[in-house]
C-alpha positions as CSV (number, residue, x, y, z in Angstrom):
1,M,-22.3,9.0,12.3
2,K,-20.9,9.2,8.8
3,A,-17.3,7.8,8.4
4,Q,-14.8,10.1,6.7
5,A,-13.3,9.0,3.4
6,A,-9.7,8.1,3.6
7,P,-7.3,10.5,1.8
8,R,-6.4,9.7,-1.8
9,A,-8.2,6.3,-1.8
10,V,-8.0,4.2,-5.0
11,R,-10.5,1.4,-5.2
12,K,-10.6,-1.4,-7.8
13,A,-13.4,-3.8,-8.6
14,A,-13.0,-7.2,-6.9
15,A,-12.3,-10.0,-9.4
16,G,-10.8,-12.3,-6.8
17,P,-9.6,-12.1,-3.2
18,K,-9.2,-8.5,-2.4
19,C,-5.9,-7.2,-1.0
20,V,-6.4,-4.2,1.2
21,L,-3.4,-1.9,1.4
22,R,-2.6,1.3,3.2
23,L,0.5,3.3,2.4
24,Y,1.7,5.8,5.0
25,V,3.8,8.7,3.5
26,A,5.3,11.9,5.0
27,G,4.1,14.7,2.7
28,S,5.3,15.0,-0.9
29,T,9.0,14.1,-0.3
30,P,10.8,12.4,-3.1
31,Q,10.8,9.1,-1.2
32,S,7.1,9.3,-0.6
33,S,6.4,10.1,-4.2
34,R,8.5,7.2,-5.4
35,A,6.7,4.8,-3.0
36,I,3.3,5.9,-4.3
37,T,4.4,5.5,-8.0
38,N,6.1,2.2,-7.3
39,L,3.2,0.8,-5.4
40,K,0.7,1.8,-8.1
41,K,2.8,0.0,-10.7
42,I,3.0,-3.1,-8.6
43,C,-0.7,-3.1,-7.9
44,E,-1.6,-2.7,-11.6
45,A,0.8,-5.3,-12.7
46,D,0.2,-7.9,-10.0
47,L,-3.1,-7.1,-8.4
48,A,-5.2,-5.6,-11.2
49,G,-8.8,-5.5,-10.1
50,R,-8.1,-7.2,-6.8
51,Y,-7.0,-4.4,-4.4
52,A,-8.0,-1.4,-2.5
53,L,-5.3,1.2,-1.8
54,T,-5.4,4.1,0.7
55,V,-2.6,6.6,0.9
56,V,-2.3,8.3,4.3
57,D,-0.2,11.5,4.5
58,L,1.1,11.6,8.1
59,Y,1.8,15.4,7.7
60,A,-2.0,15.9,7.1
61,E,-3.0,13.3,9.8
62,P,-0.2,13.1,12.3
63,H,-2.4,11.3,14.9
64,R,-2.5,8.3,12.5
65,A,1.2,7.5,13.1
66,R,0.5,6.8,16.8
67,E,-2.9,5.2,16.3
68,D,-1.6,2.9,13.5
69,Q,1.8,2.3,15.1
70,I,3.8,3.8,12.2
71,V,7.3,4.8,13.2
72,V,8.8,5.5,9.7
73,A,7.5,6.6,6.4
74,P,6.9,5.4,3.8
75,T,5.4,2.2,5.3
76,L,3.1,-0.1,3.4
77,V,0.7,-2.2,5.4
78,R,-1.3,-5.1,3.9
79,Q,-4.3,-5.2,6.1
80,S,-6.1,-8.0,4.4
81,P,-5.9,-10.9,3.9
82,L,-4.6,-11.6,7.3
83,P,-2.0,-11.7,8.8
84,V,-1.1,-8.1,8.6
85,R,2.2,-7.4,6.9
86,R,4.4,-4.3,6.6
87,V,7.1,-3.1,4.2
88,V,9.2,0.0,4.8
89,G,10.9,2.1,2.1
90,D,10.2,3.4,-1.4
91,L,9.0,0.0,-2.7
92,S,11.5,0.1,-5.6
93,N,12.3,-3.6,-5.3
94,T,9.2,-5.2,-6.7
95,E,10.2,-8.8,-5.9
96,R,11.0,-7.8,-2.3
97,V,7.6,-6.1,-1.9
98,L,5.7,-9.1,-3.4
99,T,7.6,-11.5,-1.2
100,A,7.1,-9.4,2.0
101,L,3.4,-9.1,1.3
102,D,3.2,-12.8,0.5
103,L,1.8,-12.1,-3.0
104,R,2.8,-14.7,-5.5
105,R,3.7,-13.6,-9.0
106,E,2.8,-15.9,-11.9
107,P,5.8,-17.4,-13.7
108,S,6.6,-15.8,-17.0
109,Q,5.8,-17.8,-20.1
110,P,8.7,-18.1,-22.7
């Protein structure tokens, strides 16, 4: 049986430990659009080459909300490395997102 590709998947080559992320959104609402844009910026700045991102539109796949225990959108889930971590909202506070996902940011050099 062939597995179906996840919607709007973005894959990056592994250069280190891979971070597997899944972002659940509700259609193309302003908050969902902001969450996608903000997350892509975070991934490129802090996880470049070390992440796999899948965006799941709960309007297109409503069964996923129950299956994946999503009660609000947008919700970001870090599936790997374990433990699983979740962040809810438009992901506009980069430091909060990095802290919640337990992703360390390199200190800036003066």
